[in-house]
C-alpha positions as a printed Julia matrix, in Angstrom:
151×3 Matrix{Float64}:
  84.73   95.19   83.11
  87.72   97.35   83.99
  90.71   97.17   81.66
  94.24   98.37   82.37
  97.82   97.22   82.04
  99.83   96.08   85.04
 103.57   95.54   84.75
 103.15   95.33   80.97
 100.38   92.72   81.11
  96.84   93.62   79.99
  94.17   92.97   82.64
  90.4    92.75   82.52
  88.71   92.69   85.89
  85.04   92.14   86.6
  85.16   93.99   89.9
  83.19   96.58   91.86
  84.33   99.95   90.44
  84.76  101.34   93.96
  87.29   98.65   94.9
  90.6   100.21   95.88
  93.31   99.57   93.31
  95.37   97.97   96.1
  92.86   95.14   96.52
  92.53   94.64   92.77
  96.33   94.27   92.6
  96.64   91.97   95.61
  93.42   89.95   95.61
  92.29   89.86   91.99
  95.67   89.84   90.2
  97.73   88.15   92.93
 100.67   90.55   93.13
 101.46   90.87   96.83
 104.52   93.14   96.81
 102.3    96.19   97.26
 101.36   96.29  100.94
  98.35   97.42  102.94
  99.42   99.7   105.75
  96.91  102.26  106.94
  94.14  102.36  104.32
  94.15  106.18  104.43
  97.08  107.13  102.14
  99.15  108.17  105.15
 101.91  105.53  105.33
 102.97  104.9   101.71
 103.15  101.1   101.91
 100.64  100.82   99.05
 102.52  103.09   96.62
 102.41  102.08   92.95
 102.97  104.02   89.73
  99.96  104.99   87.64
 101.14  106.08   84.2
 104.58  106.63   85.76
 103.47  108.72   88.75
 103.54  107.49   92.34
 100.08  107.15   93.88
  98.6   105.58   96.99
  96.63  102.57   95.78
  94.69  102.06   99.03
  92.54  105.13   98.34
  92.56  105.05   94.54
  89.5   103.35   93.02
  90.34  100.7    90.45
  88.41  102.77   87.89
  91.2   105.38   88.04
  93.42  102.8    86.31
  90.96  102.26   83.42
  92.95  102.38   80.18
  96.16  103.24   82.0
  99.39  101.55   83.0
 100.07  100.44   86.57
 103.53   99.44   87.75
 104.08   97.63   91.03
 107.31   96.74   92.8
 107.29   93.46   90.85
 107.31   95.33   87.53
 110.07   97.87   88.05
 112.69   97.77   85.32
 113.93  101.27   84.57
 117.48  102.5    85.09
 116.27  104.51   88.09
 114.63  101.41   89.54
 117.78   99.34   89.16
 119.9   102.09   90.73
 117.51  102.4    93.68
 117.26   98.65   94.25
 121.05   98.23   94.03
 121.6   101.09   96.5
 119.0    99.62   98.88
 120.96   96.36   98.94
 124.43   97.94   99.15
 123.43  100.17  102.07
 121.4    97.47  103.81
 118.38   99.78  104.07
 115.79   97.16  104.95
 115.06   96.0   108.47
 111.56   94.5   108.7
 110.91   95.33  105.04
 107.19   95.97  105.26
 107.32   99.56  104.0
 110.12   99.04  101.53
 108.12   98.44   98.36
 106.38  101.77   98.91
 109.65  103.48   99.8
 111.3   102.14   96.64
 108.33  103.1    94.45
 108.45  106.67   95.79
 112.25  106.87   95.39
 112.05  105.62   91.79
 109.33  108.17   91.02
 111.54  110.93   92.45
 114.66  109.9    90.51
 112.65  109.46   87.31
 111.55  113.08   87.57
 114.68  114.5    89.21
 117.85  112.42   88.79
 119.89  114.74   91.04
 117.67  115.63   94.01
 118.74  117.79   96.94
 118.13  116.66  100.51
 114.99  118.82  100.53
 113.79  117.22   97.29
 114.31  113.78   98.83
 112.55  114.73  102.05
 109.62  116.25  100.15
 109.25  113.23   97.85
 109.49  110.71  100.68
 107.14  112.54  103.06
 104.25  110.25  103.85
 106.32  107.08  103.54
 106.48  105.8   107.09
 109.14  103.36  108.26
 108.45  101.88  111.68
 112.08  100.69  111.87
 113.24  104.28  111.38
 115.68  103.65  108.52
 115.19  107.15  107.13
 118.92  108.02  107.21
 119.76  104.92  105.16
 116.84  105.57  102.81
 118.12  109.08  102.07
 121.67  107.78  101.63
 120.45  105.09   99.23
 118.57  107.65   97.14
 121.72  109.79   96.96
 123.79  106.75   95.96
 121.23  105.8    93.31
 121.34  109.36   92.0
 125.12  109.15   91.62
 124.77  105.81   89.81
 122.46  107.48   87.29
 125.07  110.14   86.45
């Protein structure tokens, strides 16, 4: 039995310990905001926060969450999260939307650690989050706008 908290709710899963956290979240718990993209931690669609730090859940075994706190896109509630989500809407960042939960999770992680990032900080933090629609300019602008909202 693997026990952890997800979005503030305690979970107990009787699951193969090698199961990727992504599949525990989607299939066992039923939260589908976290997406499967590549399965190799290269695209960022599966990004969640584990004890407040952005990780790629497609390559993280569910046992890594044992006794810890997982936050998915459905559970975001911090000031940084609200600022990012508001900026995403105001700047109309989303096109197809598939990568956006991972993009938002990475942006929130960045702003939680560094509320006033430079362009380089943003680029470094968002590296590995792939957007097939190529909305990178709007993503960066939204992160900057969210940063200003946190001031």
